N, C-alpha and C positions, 0 to 999 in steps of 0.2 A: 478864361469865364471856370476851369481845371482849378487853377490855382484859388481864386478866388472864394470856390469851396470845400480846396486845402484849411485854408486860413478862418473862413468862419466854421471847420469842424474839427482845428484844434484851441478856437480858444473856446469853443461852444466845452469840447472837454477839459480848458481851464479853468470854465467858470464852475463847473460840475466838479470837480476838484478842489475849487475853490469852498463852494458851498459843503460838502463832505467834510472839513473842514472846520468852517465854522457849528456844522449839528455836530462833530466830535466834542468842542469845543462848547459848545453846551451845554450838550451831554456829563461833563467833566468837572462844569460847575456849581449844576442841578446837585452831584454825585458827594462834589466838593462842601459844599454850602449844605449838603442831611449830617454831612460829618462833622461837622465847625457842630451842627448843635446838638448833634448827640458824644461831641467829644471825652463829654467827663465818661461817658458810659468803652467808647472805644480805647483807654487811654487804662480807664482801671480795669474793666473787666476779659479785655484783650493783647490790648501790646503789655502791660503789665503783670498778668493772672500767670506767662511762664516760670513769674522769678515766685512766685506761690507754689509753698506743695504739694497744695492738694489741686495739682493742673493734671488734667486729666493722662501723661504720660508720663508722667511723675509713679500716681497711682498704682496707673496702670505694669509697667516695672516693680512696685515694690512689692509684691505680689512673687515674683522671681526671684529679685539678688533683695530683702530687704533692707542688710548691712551699708547698702552703696545708696539707695536711691529710698530715703529715709522722707515720712512724709514731714516735711519741714520746709520754711522760708529758705529763700537763697541767700549768701550776705551780701547782698547787692544794696552798698551805701549811693547812689544818687545824688547827683550832687551836681547845681548848674552853677559857671562860671562866670557867666555872660550877663550885660542886661537885657537887652533885646531874647535872650536863649533859648526861655521857651512861649516864646510869640512869634518866633520863628520856628522853630521844631510845631507849635501848632499849626503853623501856614503849612508845613510844609509834611507834614503826617495829612493833612484835610486832602493835600490834591493829591500823594502818594493813595489813598484807602479812594476819589474818586477818582485814580483813573483804573484803579484796581477793580472797580462797581459798574464802570461804565465800557471794562474789558469788551462785551456781548456788541454794543453801540461800535467801536472804533471796528471790531470785524465788517461788519455791519453795514458800515459805509463803506467800507474796502471793499467790500464784494457789490455790495451796489453797484460803483463806480464802475470793479471792472466787468459786468452783469448783459452789457450790453455789445463788447468784443466776443464773447461765449460762442459755442455754440448750445444745439438747445439739449442737447445732453451731459453736457458740461455747466448748463445752469442747473444742472437736476441734482451733478454730483455737487454743487456749492452750497447745498446747503447743507449736504451732512458735512464739507469742510467748515461748515458756520457753529454748529453743535458738535464738532469731533475737538475743535478750539476749545469751545466755551470749554467744552471741558476738561479736557487736558490741562487749558490756564488756572483752575479753580482747581484742581485734581494738585495740581503744581504748589499752589499759596498753601494749600490744607498741610499737603508732605512739609515746607518748611515752615510750617507752624506748631502743626503736630509733633516732629522726628529733627528738623536741621535747628530748630532753636532751641530747643532747650534743650538737646547735648551741649550746646556751643556755650546756653551759658551756666552749666552744673560746670564744665570743662573748666571755664575761661575766670569762673567764679572760685574755683579752686586752688589753680595753678597757683604758684607761690616759686621766684626764684630763690628766697631766702624769706625767710619768718620775724626779720625785721623791715621787710618793707610789706606796708598796707597798702590794700586793695582799696580804693575809694574812687568810682568808675563817675564816670563825666557820663552825664544825665547825650547828652545830641550820643555822644559813640554805642551806647545802650539801644536807642530811636534808630537807629543807620543800622543797625546790626540786624531789627525788625524788621524794618521799610526795605532796605535791598534783599533782604532774604525772601524775602514775601512775595518781589517785581523780579529776583533774577530765576530762583523755582518756577513761578509761571509761567514766563517765559520759554523755560529751557524746556520746559516739559511739551512743547508747542513742537518740539525734535520731527516727531517722523510726520507733523501735517507740512512742516519746511520741508522736509523733505520727498515728499510726495509731491508735491508745488515744484518745488526741481526737479521734478523727475517728469513732469509733464511739459512742465513749459523743456524739455528734454538740453538743457543744462546737464545735469549730470546721471547716468548707468545705474543699471546694477551690477555690473558687473565693476562700474570705476569704484561705485561703495565699499565691493567685496574687495576690489584690488587694494583699496588706502584707510583697508582697514584700522590697520595696524597707528599708521598717522591721526587717522578722525580718534584714537584710543588716547593719545597724546594730547590730542587738542582739548577733549572730552574733562582731563588732568586737572589740564592749565586751568581747563573752567572752573571747577568744582574749586580747584585752591583760590582762586578770583573771587566766587562766590559765599564760601564759606570763609569761619573764621580758620585763623594759621592753626588749627586742630586735623590730629589727622582723623579723626573719630568720623568727624561731621564732612568730611571730604569726604572718604571711604561711605557713609549713609549717600549719600547722592551722587556717587560715581556708579556706585550699585545699578539705579533705577534708570540713571545715563545712556551706562552703556543695553540693559537691554531694549530701551526706547530707542535704541541707535540700531542694533539686530530685525525688531517691528518694522523700522521703514525697509532696511532689503529687503526684507518678504513679504512690505508690501509694494514696492515693486520690482518683485519677482512675482506674483502673486497678478499686478500688471501686467506686465512684460509677454505671461502665458495666454493673457486673456486678448493682447493685438497677436499675437502671432494665430491661435486657434480660431482669430476673429477672420 
């Protein structure tokens, strides 16, 4: 009888997980469909906006160094070299925007699936997890859009190994840089939440985070090199907030450890 109940419980968990995936998929599809409807605005006013000289980042920096950050469009001659290239880019871009827009729903479904196994006080903190993760994710997306992408585009569009080589950038390369940067920075900015979650599960501790800090920094450097284009400036811009987020994670686990000891 007990084995039968355990089997039913296991199957019910699988069923709940399946429906969570279904709802997340439906949410992503709906958001992707909305992105498809407004695809002209997304491409012209969001994706291709950083190549224009009037982009907010360039206008802000031009006040400090007008000689370097002139209010002119970047020299990006985008080309499509595949028959299905633009259609493929449209589909994957809409899907990426769908995932970004549906991120709060994905987090909510994940928390909803775990909620039955949580204690009462943990259920209360679950809402804080949900809100903080959503806030950090969209903060990371905005950071990637307004900081990483403009610096990367300006550097790569002006970099040349020889005057006889002309840059004719492929459209898929440009879109891939924007799409990867937005998704990666959004996920990376959730580092404190991920570390705190692992801490609550007992997988890591404050002492481990301190002891392996130097190795964590090396991993962060490697991750920033993978996420950003191959220019030092973009990597440094991403590394600094990642270092700060790691230190914030240590402070969060330390304060939580202090509460446990005092209680």
